[in-house]
C-alpha positions in Angstrom: 167.0 62.7 -11.9 169.6 64.5 -14.1 170.2 63.3 -17.7 168.3 60.3 -19.0 168.9 57.9 -21.8 166.4 57.0 -24.6 165.2 53.8 -22.9 164.0 55.8 -19.9 162.1 58.3 -22.1 160.5 55.4 -24.0 158.9 54.1 -20.8 156.7 57.2 -20.6 153.2 56.8 -22.2 152.3 60.5 -21.9 154.9 63.2 -21.7 155.5 66.9 -21.8 158.7 67.7 -23.7 160.3 71.2 -23.5 163.0 71.9 -26.0 165.4 74.7 -24.9 167.4 76.6 -27.5 169.3 79.9 -27.2 166.6 81.7 -29.3 163.4 79.9 -28.3 161.6 77.4 -26.0 159.1 74.9 -27.5 156.8 72.8 -25.3 154.8 69.8 -26.5 152.2 67.5 -25.0 153.0 64.0 -26.4 151.0 60.8 -26.2 152.3 57.4 -27.1 150.6 54.4 -28.8 151.6 51.3 -30.7 152.1 53.4 -33.9 154.5 55.8 -32.3 154.1 59.3 -30.8 151.1 61.6 -31.1 151.7 65.4 -30.7 148.6 66.5 -28.9 149.5 70.2 -28.5 152.5 72.5 -28.9 153.6 76.1 -28.1 156.7 78.2 -28.7 158.1 81.1 -26.8 160.8 83.4 -28.3 163.8 83.4 -26.0 166.0 86.5 -25.8 168.9 87.1 -23.4 169.2 83.5 -22.4 172.8 84.5 -21.6 173.7 87.7 -19.8 176.3 88.5 -22.5 174.7 87.0 -25.7 177.0 88.8 -28.1 180.6 89.6 -27.9 181.4 92.9 -29.7 185.2 92.7 -29.3 187.3 91.4 -32.1 189.8 88.5 -32.3 193.4 89.5 -32.9 193.1 87.9 -36.3 190.3 90.4 -37.2 187.4 88.0 -37.1 184.3 88.8 -35.0 183.7 86.3 -32.1 180.5 85.0 -30.8 180.7 84.9 -27.0 178.5 82.6 -24.9 178.5 84.8 -21.7 177.1 83.7 -18.4 174.0 81.4 -18.3 170.9 83.4 -17.3 169.0 80.6 -15.5 166.2 82.9 -14.4 165.5 84.0 -18.0 165.4 80.4 -19.2 163.1 79.4 -16.4 160.7 82.2 -17.1 160.6 81.4 -20.9 160.0 77.7 -20.1 157.1 78.7 -17.8 155.6 80.9 -20.6 155.8 78.1 -23.1 154.1 75.7 -20.7 151.4 78.2 -19.9 150.4 78.2 -23.6 149.7 74.5 -23.6 146.0 73.6 -23.0 145.6 72.6 -19.3 143.7 69.4 -20.2 146.9 68.0 -21.8 148.9 68.6 -18.6 147.7 65.9 -16.3 148.9 65.8 -12.7 152.0 63.7 -12.3 152.8 63.6 -16.0 156.6 63.6 -16.6 158.2 66.6 -18.2 161.5 66.1 -20.0 163.8 69.0 -21.0 165.8 68.7 -24.3 168.7 71.1 -24.2 170.6 72.7 -27.1 174.0 74.4 -27.1 174.4 77.0 -24.4 172.0 75.3 -22.0 174.0 72.0 -22.1 177.4 70.9 -23.1 178.4 67.9 -25.2 181.9 66.5 -25.7 183.6 63.3 -27.0 186.1 62.0 -24.5 188.6 59.1 -24.8 189.9 57.6 -21.5 192.9 55.3 -21.4 193.6 52.9 -18.5 196.5 50.5 -18.0 195.7 47.4 -16.1 198.1 45.8 -13.6 197.0 42.3 -14.3 196.5 41.9 -18.1 195.4 38.3 -17.9 192.5 39.0 -15.5 189.0 39.1 -17.0 187.6 42.6 -17.4 184.5 43.1 -15.3 181.6 45.5 -15.7 182.4 47.2 -12.5 186.0 47.8 -13.6 184.8 49.6 -16.8 182.3 51.7 -14.8 185.1 52.6 -12.3 187.4 53.8 -15.1 184.6 56.1 -16.4 183.7 57.5 -13.0 187.2 57.9 -11.7 188.6 59.6 -14.8 185.7 61.9 -15.9 182.5 61.6 -13.9 184.1 62.9 -10.7 185.3 66.1 -12.5 181.7 66.9 -13.5 180.3 66.4 -10.0 183.0 68.6 -8.5 182.2 71.4 -10.9 178.6 71.7 -9.9 177.2 70.1 -13.0 174.8 67.3 -13.7 176.3 64.9 -16.2 175.8 61.7 -18.1 178.6 59.7 -19.7 177.5 57.3 -22.4 180.0 54.8 -23.8 180.5 55.2 -27.6 183.1 52.5 -28.2 185.9 50.4 -26.6 189.4 49.3 -27.5 191.4 46.6 -25.8 195.1 46.6 -26.6 194.3 48.7 -29.6 191.5 46.5 -31.0 188.0 47.8 -31.3 185.5 45.6 -29.4 181.7 46.1 -28.9 182.1 45.3 -25.2 185.3 44.7 -23.2 183.5 42.8 -20.4 184.7 39.2 -20.3 187.9 39.9 -22.2 191.4 40.3 -20.9 194.2 42.7 -21.9 196.7 45.3 -20.7 195.2 48.5 -22.0 191.6 49.7 -22.2 190.3 52.7 -24.0 186.8 53.9 -23.3 185.2 56.4 -25.7 182.5 58.5 -24.2 179.9 61.0 -25.2 179.8 63.2 -22.1 176.9 65.7 -21.6 176.5 68.1 -18.8 174.4 71.1 -17.6 174.4 73.4 -14.6 172.8 71.9 -11.5 171.2 75.3 -10.9 169.5 75.0 -14.2 168.4 71.4 -13.4 167.0 72.6 -10.1 165.0 75.3 -11.9 163.5 72.6 -14.2 162.5 70.5 -11.2 160.8 73.6 -9.7 158.9 74.3 -13.0 157.6 70.7 -13.0 156.4 71.0 -9.4 154.7 74.3 -10.0 152.5 72.8 -12.7 151.8 69.6 -10.7 154.0 67.6 -13.1 156.8 65.2 -12.4 160.3 66.1 -13.4 161.4 63.5 -15.9 165.0 64.5 -16.5 167.1 66.1 -19.3 168.4 65.1 -22.7 171.2 66.7 -24.6 170.1 67.4 -28.2 173.5 67.2 -29.9 174.8 64.1 -28.2 171.5 62.2 -28.7 171.3 63.1 -32.4 175.0 62.3 -33.1 174.4 58.8 -31.5 171.2 58.4 -33.6 172.8 59.1 -37.0 172.3 55.5 -38.3 168.6 56.4 -38.3 169.2 59.2 -40.9 171.6 57.5 -43.2 172.7 54.0 -44.3 176.3 55.1 -44.6 178.5 53.7 -41.8 180.7 56.8 -41.9 179.3 60.4 -42.0 179.4 63.9 -40.5 176.4 65.4 -38.9 176.2 69.2 -39.1 173.7 70.5 -36.5 173.1 74.2 -37.2 171.8 76.3 -34.3 171.5 80.0 -33.7 175.1 80.7 -32.9 176.9 77.4 -33.2 177.3 74.6 -35.7 178.0 71.2 -34.0 180.0 68.8 -36.1 179.8 65.1 -35.1 182.1 62.6 -36.9 180.6 59.1 -37.1 182.8 56.1 -38.2 181.4 52.5 -38.3 178.1 53.9 -37.0 179.8 55.0 -33.8 180.6 58.6 -32.7 184.4 59.2 -33.0 184.7 63.0 -32.5 182.6 66.0 -31.8 183.6 69.6 -32.6 182.0 72.9 -33.3 182.3 76.0 -35.5 181.2 79.5 -34.3 178.3 80.8 -36.3 174.7 79.8 -37.2 171.4 81.1 -38.5 171.2 83.9 -35.9 174.4 85.6 -36.9 172.8 87.3 -39.9 170.0 88.7 -37.5 172.7 90.2 -35.3 174.5 91.8 -38.3 171.2 93.1 -39.7 170.3 94.7 -36.4 173.7 96.4 -36.2 173.6 97.6 -39.9 170.1 99.0 -39.7 170.4 100.3 -36.1 167.3 98.3 -35.0 166.5 95.7 -32.4 166.8 92.0 -33.0 163.0 91.5 -33.3 162.7 94.2 -36.0 165.8 92.8 -37.8 164.1 89.4 -37.8 161.0 91.0 -39.4 163.1 92.6 -42.1 164.8 89.3 -42.9 161.5 87.4 -42.9 160.2 89.8 -45.5 163.4 89.5 -47.5 163.2 85.7 -47.4 159.7 85.9 -48.8 161.1 88.1 -51.6 158.6 90.9 -50.9 160.8 93.7 -52.1 159.5 97.2 -52.7 161.6 98.4 -55.6 159.7 101.7 -56.0 161.1 103.4 -52.9 164.7 103.3 -51.5 163.8 103.7 -47.8 166.5 102.2 -45.5 163.7 100.4 -43.6 160.0 100.3 -44.4 158.0 100.0 -41.2 154.6 100.1 -42.9 152.7 96.9 -43.6 151.6 95.2 -46.8 147.8 94.9 -47.2 148.3 91.1 -46.8 149.9 91.7 -43.4 153.6 91.1 -44.2 156.3 93.7 -43.7 158.0 95.0 -46.9 161.7 95.6 -47.6 163.0 98.4 -49.8 165.4 97.8 -52.6 168.3 99.4 -50.7 167.6 97.1 -47.8 167.5 94.0 -50.0 170.9 95.0 -51.5 172.3 95.5 -48.0 171.0 92.1 -46.8 172.5 90.4 -49.8 175.9 92.0 -49.0 175.6 91.0 -45.3 174.5 87.5 -46.2 177.4 86.9 -48.5 179.9 88.0 -45.9 178.3 86.0 -43.0 178.0 82.7 -44.9 181.5 83.0 -46.3 182.8 83.5 -42.8 180.8 80.6 -41.4 181.9 78.3 -44.3 185.5 79.2 -43.5 185.1 78.4 -39.9 183.6 75.0 -40.8 186.6 74.3 -43.1 188.9 75.1 -40.2 187.0 73.0 -37.7 186.8 69.8 -39.8 190.5 68.8 -39.6 190.3 68.9 -35.8 187.8 66.0 -35.9 190.5 63.7 -37.3 194.1 64.8 -37.9 195.1 61.5 -39.5 192.4 60.5 -42.0 190.2 62.1 -44.6 186.7 63.1 -43.4 183.9 60.7 -44.7 182.1 61.6 -47.9 178.6 62.0 -46.5 177.6 65.3 -44.8 174.1 65.6 -43.3 172.9 69.1 -42.3 170.1 69.7 -39.8 169.0 73.3 -39.3 167.2 74.3 -36.2 166.2 77.7 -37.6 165.7 79.1 -41.1 168.3 81.0 -43.1 168.1 80.3 -46.8 171.4 81.9 -47.7 173.1 79.6 -45.1 171.3 76.6 -46.5 172.5 77.5 -50.0 176.1 78.0 -48.8 176.2 74.8 -46.8 174.2 72.4 -49.0 173.3 73.7 -52.5 176.7 75.3 -53.3 179.2 73.9 -50.8 182.3 75.5 -52.0 183.8 75.0 -48.5 184.3 71.3 -49.3 187.1 72.2 -51.7 189.2 73.5 -48.8 188.4 70.7 -46.4 190.2 67.4 -45.9 187.4 65.3 -47.2 187.0 62.3 -49.5 187.0 63.2 -53.2 183.3 62.1 -53.7 182.1 64.1 -50.7 178.5 65.3 -50.9 176.1 67.3 -48.7 172.4 66.7 -48.1 169.7 67.9 -45.8 168.9 65.6 -42.9 165.2 64.8 -43.1 163.3 64.3 -39.8 161.6 60.9 -39.8 158.0 61.6 -39.1 156.4 58.3 -40.1 156.1 57.4 -36.4 155.1 60.8 -35.3 151.4 61.9 -35.7 151.2 65.7 -35.8 147.7 66.5 -37.1 147.8 70.1 -35.8 151.2 70.7 -37.6 152.8 72.2 -34.5 156.0 70.2 -34.5 159.0 72.1 -35.8 161.6 70.1 -37.9 164.3 70.6 -35.3 162.1 69.1 -32.6 161.1 66.3 -34.9 164.8 65.3 -35.0 164.7 65.1 -31.2 161.7 62.8 -31.1 163.1 60.6 -33.9 166.3 60.1 -31.9 164.3 59.5 -28.6 162.2 56.8 -30.4 165.2 54.8 -31.4 165.3 51.5 -29.6 
């Protein structure tokens, strides 16, 4: 069982969900009742080196640093998934319970594809098998030949240039099928199946986080037209929605993890120590009395402290990083639609914390002035809808709440 759709997930009464990101793996034991979902237990494992070449240090001819994806390290991802599952209480992992893997950028790919087909007999009625054949012949075969598991979900249809909810039963000369196509390495899928078996669980399939959230945008806004900005560690996925249907998917390099990498380089420390420095800075625990480049001692309350010189350096790094990311977003937006202005509503979902990036994207979005957007464009945070999710132990991260919200959608 490769990728599954929401309706298949909703059949499960008890589930283990494992969310795989480039920087962490989260595992949850989930129950289901008439009121919604109940998060019984949760655990998170930090994930490093999920790709063999996580950072490209070369420079683009234009002078901009590039974030390379490298080759997928399936073994590392498998190990971190196992570690996260090991931290769940065994009583919540019943034999035969399905485990579903939700995959972020890097572990899975997501693309918007338009397929055009010209029919020989325009007066003949379009059948369901004909539409399915167009999809499989034009795109599904390519995915299977490349050693990838894939799922192609129709996102809209046109018959002779007219948008229709379903072409079956109509006639016409030309059919356009818009698809959200998601894929992942078959080797990665096989490792997920092995993980499930090793814990006595049943492999319940995969879901692509980006494609699923883009398709579920009507849950998060009443606007028929909007842009979802999904901020991950090293990528920002941009999904254009028109008439409550996905019409384009793009991306901009950069995310909340870029500042961590820049801090590690500037202070000549490892990523984990850079994260600790940034956490202390985020909490505004600045030691102005000493100008140490990096304070490694610990505050009596248990939190690391950052010297004034470090705070100034982080401010400088942050300004440069967020300016570069904002520029990349501005460059990526026109590619979503070359012919029309981008809709006015932008909704931002962050899957990790970086307050400077939030301020640049949401609170002070100067990048909007350079983008081809409607005059009254505005930016807001996407709020995870938790009213149908019971999380008494407060273990569910906001990013993972977005996933459950989308999966619950009927």
